[in-house]
N, CA and C of each residue as an Amber inpcrd file, in Angstrom:
protein
   384
 -20.3910000  24.7460000   6.3890000 -19.0080000  24.6070000   6.0290000
 -18.9330000  24.0250000   4.6210000 -18.1220000  24.6140000   3.7840000
 -17.9990000  24.1430000   2.4040000 -17.1290000  22.8880000   2.3570000
 -17.1930000  22.1970000   1.2210000 -16.3670000  20.9980000   1.0430000
 -14.8860000  21.3200000   1.1350000 -14.5180000  22.4900000   0.6090000
 -13.1100000  22.8980000   0.6410000 -12.6500000  23.1150000   2.0840000
 -13.4840000  23.7700000   2.9000000 -13.1350000  23.9980000   4.3030000
 -13.0800000  22.6750000   5.0600000 -14.0220000  21.7940000   4.8070000
 -14.0600000  20.5000000   5.4630000 -12.8130000  19.6920000   5.1230000
 -12.4310000  19.7050000   3.8660000 -11.2490000  18.9860000   3.4070000
  -9.9940000  19.5530000   4.0540000  -9.8930000  20.8630000   4.1500000
  -8.7380000  21.5150000   4.7650000  -8.6700000  21.1720000   6.2520000
  -9.8030000  21.1970000   6.9480000  -9.8240000  20.8600000   8.3740000
  -9.3740000  19.4160000   8.6150000  -9.8200000  18.5190000   7.7340000
  -9.4380000  17.1250000   7.8590000  -7.9260000  16.9680000   7.6960000
  -7.3600000  17.6460000   6.7040000  -5.9100000  17.5820000   6.4910000
  -5.1620000  18.1320000   7.7070000  -5.6540000  19.2200000   8.2730000
  -4.9940000  19.8060000   9.4390000  -5.0520000  18.8690000  10.6320000
  -6.1740000  18.2070000  10.8400000  -6.2880000  17.2550000  11.9500000
  -5.3460000  16.0770000  11.7550000  -5.2680000  15.5710000  10.5240000
  -4.3920000  14.4410000  10.2480000  -2.9340000  14.8200000  10.4340000
  -2.5760000  16.0350000  10.0510000  -1.1960000  16.4640000  10.1780000
  -0.8390000  16.8170000  11.6130000  -1.8180000  17.0890000  12.4540000
  -1.5210000  17.4860000  13.8250000  -1.0530000  16.3020000  14.6680000
  -1.3690000  15.0700000  14.2850000  -0.9130000  13.9060000  15.0280000
   0.3260000  13.3590000  14.3520000   1.4750000  13.7360000  14.8800000
   2.7460000  13.2490000  14.3560000   3.4730000  12.6020000  15.5140000
   3.8050000  11.3450000  15.3400000   4.4550000  10.6210000  16.4100000
   5.2930000   9.5090000  15.8050000   6.4430000   9.2580000  16.4100000
   7.2210000   8.1070000  15.9870000   6.6470000   6.8940000  16.6950000
   6.5450000   5.8060000  15.9690000   6.0080000   4.5870000  16.5610000
   6.8650000   3.3980000  16.1450000   6.7380000   2.3400000  16.9000000
   7.3380000   1.0590000  16.5450000   6.1880000   0.0860000  16.3560000
   6.2680000  -0.7050000  15.3260000   5.2250000  -1.6870000  15.0580000
   5.8510000  -3.0780000  15.1120000   5.3250000  -3.9280000  15.9780000
   5.8160000  -5.2980000  16.1110000   4.7880000  -6.2380000  15.5070000
   5.2630000  -7.1140000  14.6450000   4.3750000  -8.0030000  13.8990000
   4.7710000  -9.4520000  14.1560000   3.7780000 -10.2990000  14.4210000
   3.9960000 -11.7320000  14.5220000   3.3280000 -12.3880000  13.3250000
   4.0910000 -13.2370000  12.6230000   3.5640000 -13.9990000  11.4930000
   3.8330000 -15.4680000  11.7830000   2.8070000 -16.2930000  11.6370000
   2.9710000 -17.7200000  11.9200000   3.6360000 -18.4150000  10.7350000
   4.1030000 -19.6270000  10.9720000   4.7220000 -20.4170000   9.8980000
   3.7550000 -20.6350000   8.7390000   2.4570000 -20.6720000   9.0390000
   1.4640000 -20.8860000   7.9910000   1.0980000 -19.5960000   7.2610000
   1.6600000 -18.4740000   7.7120000   1.4260000 -17.2060000   7.0290000
   0.3580000 -16.3260000   7.6390000  -0.2420000 -16.7470000   8.7340000
  -1.2470000 -15.9110000   9.3900000  -0.5590000 -14.7420000  10.0930000
  -1.1120000 -13.5570000   9.9150000  -0.5890000 -12.3750000  10.5960000
  -1.4370000 -12.1520000  11.8400000  -0.7830000 -12.1670000  12.9920000
  -1.4850000 -11.9520000  14.2540000  -1.6540000 -10.4520000  14.4800000
  -2.5070000 -10.0570000  15.4140000  -2.6640000  -8.6330000  15.6920000
  -1.3120000  -7.9760000  15.9830000  -1.1150000  -6.7920000  15.4540000
   0.1580000  -6.0830000  15.5950000   0.1550000  -5.2260000  16.8570000
   1.3420000  -4.8990000  17.3100000   1.4840000  -3.9970000  18.4450000
   2.1050000  -2.6960000  17.9390000   1.4270000  -1.5860000  18.1930000
   1.9590000  -0.2720000  17.8450000   2.3840000   0.3960000  19.1460000
   3.6610000   0.7400000  19.2300000   4.2040000   1.3320000  20.4430000
   4.4340000   2.8190000  20.2080000   3.7410000   3.6220000  20.9870000
   3.8510000   5.0700000  20.9030000   4.8220000   5.5730000  21.9700000
   5.4640000   6.6890000  21.6950000   6.3790000   7.2850000  22.6540000
   5.6210000   8.1180000  23.6650000   5.7690000   7.8020000  24.9370000
   5.0990000   8.5560000  25.9820000   5.0140000   7.7460000  27.2570000
   4.5070000   8.3880000  28.2940000   4.4400000   7.7100000  29.5830000
   3.0090000   7.4060000  30.0260000   2.0160000   7.9140000  29.2890000
   0.6170000   7.6450000  29.6290000  -0.1630000   7.3420000  28.3610000
  -1.4360000   6.9650000  28.5230000  -2.3000000   6.6790000  27.3750000
  -2.5710000   7.9150000  26.5240000  -2.2250000   9.0800000  27.0060000
  -2.4590000  10.3030000  26.2280000  -1.5850000  10.3810000  24.9850000
  -0.5730000   9.5220000  24.8870000   0.2750000   9.5200000  23.6920000
  -0.3830000   8.7460000  22.5460000  -1.5080000   8.0770000  22.8080000
  -2.2290000   7.3470000  21.7700000  -3.0080000   8.3320000  20.9020000
  -3.4060000   7.9030000  19.7070000  -4.2180000   8.7770000  18.8520000
  -5.4340000   9.3150000  19.6020000  -5.7480000  10.5660000  19.3550000
  -6.8770000  11.2050000  20.0230000  -6.6070000  11.4360000  21.4990000
  -5.3360000  11.5130000  21.8630000  -4.8980000  11.6830000  23.2480000
  -5.4690000  10.5970000  24.1550000  -5.5730000   9.3880000  23.6110000
  -6.0310000   8.2520000  24.3910000  -7.5330000   8.0910000  24.4160000
  -8.2570000   8.9670000  23.7150000  -9.7220000   8.8820000  23.7270000
 -10.2470000   7.9390000  22.6460000  -9.4060000   7.6530000  21.6390000
  -9.8200000   6.7410000  20.5780000  -9.5620000   5.3070000  21.0170000
 -10.2500000   4.3910000  20.3920000 -10.1010000   2.9690000  20.7000000
  -9.2860000   2.3240000  19.5860000  -8.3440000   1.4750000  19.9570000
  -7.5250000   0.7860000  18.9570000  -8.3950000  -0.1600000  18.1330000
  -8.0790000  -0.3110000  16.8490000  -8.7960000  -1.3010000  16.0350000
  -8.6560000  -2.6970000  16.6610000  -9.5820000  -3.5970000  16.3560000
  -9.5990000  -4.9150000  16.9960000  -8.3400000  -5.7360000  16.7320000
  -7.6420000  -5.4730000  15.6350000  -6.4520000  -6.2550000  15.3000000
  -5.1530000  -5.5210000  15.6150000  -5.2300000  -4.5270000  16.5090000
  -4.0570000  -3.7480000  16.8970000  -4.0240000  -3.6240000  18.4130000
  -2.8470000  -3.8260000  18.9810000  -2.6280000  -3.6310000  20.4070000
  -1.7970000  -2.3640000  20.5630000  -2.3250000  -1.3670000  21.2410000
  -1.5670000  -0.1490000  21.4960000  -0.7780000  -0.3030000  22.7770000
   0.4450000   0.1910000  22.7480000   1.3080000   0.1930000  23.9250000
   2.0850000   1.4980000  23.9160000   2.7150000   1.7970000  25.0210000
   3.5710000   2.9850000  25.0540000   4.8020000   2.7270000  25.9130000
   5.8950000   3.2910000  25.4590000   7.1390000   3.2900000  26.2210000
   7.7050000   4.6990000  26.1120000   8.6180000   5.0250000  26.9770000
   9.1860000   6.3770000  26.9720000   9.7900000   6.7290000  25.6190000
  10.4390000   5.7620000  24.9820000  11.1710000   6.0200000  23.7400000
  10.4350000   5.5980000  22.4770000   9.3120000   4.9400000  22.5770000
   8.5380000   4.3080000  21.5040000   9.2150000   3.0500000  20.9760000
  10.2580000   2.5940000  21.6180000  10.9320000   1.3630000  21.2200000
  10.3950000   0.1980000  22.0470000  10.5910000  -0.9950000  21.5120000
  10.1840000  -2.1980000  22.2250000  11.0350000  -2.3510000  23.4840000
  10.4160000  -2.7100000  24.5760000  11.1200000  -3.0110000  25.8250000
  10.7550000  -4.4380000  26.2250000  11.4970000  -5.0310000  27.1460000
  11.1060000  -6.3750000  27.5910000   9.6680000  -6.4010000  28.1150000
   9.2550000  -5.3440000  28.8100000   7.8920000  -5.3000000  29.3630000
   6.8390000  -5.2050000  28.2570000   7.0680000  -4.3570000  27.2570000
   6.0790000  -4.2320000  26.1710000   6.0580000  -5.5020000  25.3190000
   7.2090000  -6.1510000  25.1870000   7.2610000  -7.4090000  24.4420000
   6.4740000  -8.4940000  25.1590000   6.6510000  -8.5840000  26.4800000
   5.9280000  -9.5990000  27.2420000   4.4240000  -9.3280000  27.2170000
   4.0340000  -8.0540000  27.2040000   2.6100000  -7.7240000  27.0820000
   2.0670000  -8.2650000  25.7680000   2.8410000  -8.1060000  24.7020000
   2.4270000  -8.6110000  23.3900000   2.3200000 -10.1360000  23.4000000
   3.2820000 -10.7930000  24.0000000   3.2510000 -12.2570000  24.0780000
   2.0110000 -12.7060000  24.8480000   1.7480000 -12.0560000  25.9830000
   0.6280000 -12.4670000  26.8290000  -0.7380000 -12.1540000  26.2130000
  -0.8350000 -11.0600000  25.4540000  -2.1340000 -10.6640000  24.9000000
  -2.3870000 -11.1530000  23.4800000  -1.3410000 -11.5800000  22.7740000
  -1.5190000 -12.0030000  21.3820000  -1.0430000 -13.4390000  21.1510000
   0.2020000 -13.7250000  21.5090000   0.7800000 -15.0290000  21.1800000
   0.1400000 -16.1520000  21.9890000   0.0160000 -15.9850000  23.2930000
  -0.5590000 -17.0560000  24.1240000  -2.0210000 -17.3340000  23.7600000
  -2.8660000 -16.3040000  23.5760000  -4.2340000 -16.6080000  23.1290000
  -4.2720000 -17.3260000  21.7790000  -3.3660000 -16.9560000  20.8630000
  -3.3050000 -17.6390000  19.5670000  -2.9240000 -19.1040000  19.7650000
  -1.9020000 -19.3500000  20.5920000  -1.4670000 -20.7150000  20.8670000
  -2.6130000 -21.5320000  21.4610000  -3.3170000 -20.9610000  22.4180000
  -4.4470000 -21.6390000  23.0590000  -5.5260000 -21.9750000  22.0400000
  -5.8080000 -21.0480000  21.1640000  -6.8270000 -21.2550000  20.1210000
  -6.4280000 -22.3970000  19.1860000  -5.1790000 -22.4260000  18.7610000
  -4.7000000 -23.4750000  17.8500000  -4.7350000 -24.8400000  18.5360000
  -4.3570000 -24.8750000  19.8170000  -4.3980000 -26.1320000  20.5600000
  -5.8280000 -26.6780000  20.5850000  -6.8090000 -25.8220000  20.8710000
  -8.2050000 -26.2630000  20.9000000  -8.6870000 -26.6650000  19.5060000
  -8.3300000 -25.8470000  18.5080000  -8.7870000 -26.0850000  17.1310000
  -8.3110000 -27.4350000  16.6040000  -7.0830000 -27.8140000  16.9570000
  -6.5130000 -29.0620000  16.4460000  -6.5340000 -30.1930000  17.4690000
  -7.2500000 -29.9630000  18.5680000  -7.4100000 -30.9830000  19.6030000
  -6.0600000 -31.5400000  20.0720000  -5.1220000 -30.6280000  20.3590000
  -3.7860000 -31.0150000  20.8160000  -3.7550000 -31.0630000  22.3380000
  -2.6880000 -31.6070000  22.8780000  -2.5180000 -31.6370000  24.3170000
  -2.3220000 -30.2100000  24.8400000  -2.8010000 -29.9590000  26.0500000
  -2.6960000 -28.6080000  26.6250000  -1.2540000 -28.1750000  26.8400000
  -0.3450000 -29.1100000  27.0320000   1.0560000 -28.7520000  27.2530000
   1.8670000 -28.7600000  25.9540000   1.1920000 -28.5980000  24.8320000
   1.8440000 -28.5740000  23.5200000   2.9500000 -27.5150000  23.5080000
   4.1050000 -27.8970000  23.0030000   5.2520000 -26.9840000  22.9440000
   5.1560000 -26.1220000  21.6910000   5.4970000 -24.8470000  21.8410000
   5.5320000 -23.9220000  20.7090000   6.9250000 -23.3210000  20.6250000
   7.3230000 -22.9690000  19.4240000   8.6140000 -22.3170000  19.2240000
   8.3540000 -20.9070000  18.7200000   8.9670000 -19.9480000  19.3750000
   8.8300000 -18.5460000  18.9960000  10.1760000 -18.0730000  18.4650000
  10.2530000 -17.8280000  17.1590000  11.4940000 -17.3230000  16.5590000
  11.4110000 -15.8060000  16.5640000  12.4680000 -15.1640000  16.9950000
  12.4640000 -13.7080000  17.1010000  13.5500000 -13.1300000  16.1980000
  13.1460000 -12.2460000  15.3090000  14.0690000 -11.5310000  14.4340000
  14.0960000 -10.0950000  14.9360000  15.1710000  -9.6960000  15.5880000
  15.2250000  -8.3760000  16.2110000  16.1150000  -7.4280000  15.4330000
  15.8760000  -6.1490000  15.6070000  16.6830000  -5.0930000  15.0140000
  18.0900000  -5.1630000  15.5910000  19.0740000  -4.7460000  14.8160000
  20.4610000  -4.8580000  15.2590000  20.7400000  -4.1420000  16.5830000
  19.9710000  -3.1060000  16.8980000  20.2180000  -2.3810000  18.1490000
  19.9030000  -3.2460000  19.3560000  19.1440000  -4.3150000  19.1720000
  18.7830000  -5.1950000  20.2840000  19.7800000  -6.3170000  20.4750000
  20.8610000  -6.3210000  19.7190000  21.8360000  -7.4000000  19.8460000
  22.8710000  -7.1100000  20.9230000  22.8050000  -5.9310000  21.5370000
  23.6970000  -5.6750000  22.6690000  23.3440000  -6.6740000  23.7570000
  24.3140000  -7.0850000  24.5000000  24.1360000  -8.1680000  25.4750000
  22.9420000  -7.9470000  26.3940000  22.8220000  -6.7680000  27.0170000
  21.7400000  -6.5750000  27.9920000  20.3670000  -6.6450000  27.3310000
  20.2350000  -6.1030000  26.1320000  18.9290000  -6.1240000  25.4620000
  18.5910000  -7.5260000  24.9830000  19.5360000  -8.1990000  24.3750000
  19.2820000  -9.5370000  23.8650000  18.9430000 -10.4950000  25.0060000
  19.6430000 -10.3780000  26.1250000  19.3450000 -11.2240000  27.2770000
  17.9160000 -10.9810000  27.7750000  17.5050000  -9.7260000  27.8100000
  16.1570000  -9.4010000  28.2820000  15.0920000  -9.9980000  27.3850000
  15.2940000  -9.9440000  26.0770000  14.2890000 -10.4340000  25.1410000
  14.2720000 -11.9540000  25.0310000  15.3930000 -12.5900000  25.2980000
  15.4510000 -14.0270000  25.0830000  15.4210000 -14.8230000  26.3770000
  15.1120000 -14.1600000  27.4900000  15.0330000 -14.9080000  28.7420000
  13.9550000 -15.9940000  28.6000000  14.1650000 -17.0560000  29.3010000
  13.2420000 -18.1770000  29.1790000  11.8680000 -17.7660000  29.7080000
  10.8740000 -18.0540000  28.9210000   9.4970000 -17.7540000  29.3300000
   8.6550000 -18.9620000  28.9790000   8.0600000 -19.5570000  29.9760000
   7.2160000 -20.7170000  29.7470000   5.7650000 -20.2560000  29.6500000
   5.2180000 -20.3410000  28.4630000   3.8280000 -19.9520000  28.2560000
   2.9210000 -21.0830000  28.7200000   1.9180000 -20.7440000  29.5080000
   0.9960000 -21.7910000  29.9670000   0.2180000 -22.4150000  28.8210000
């Protein structure tokens, strides 16, 4: 295969994966960026790159929802897999008490300000 054919095949493969996604990012007060969550539209892991056969990079959490938008369930998955482990790590690193209180500020898109969505995202959640 010539370089030109190889280059064309690569472009075709890259263009064949087109999907709308939502990316949720947590940034700490100190400026550290925690692993991001990329939400793909679909109902199974097949909506992920490579039809679910590829592995997400170590600093990315893949999730899926029917609409590719954040849901209370996908948000809680992110909190449980990213925020709580980060909190636990910081508590150990700074030799703090295990019941150290953390504040999570949430800046949401305007579409989430409808009463039912905002209530779902801001329900009280006590992180261990």
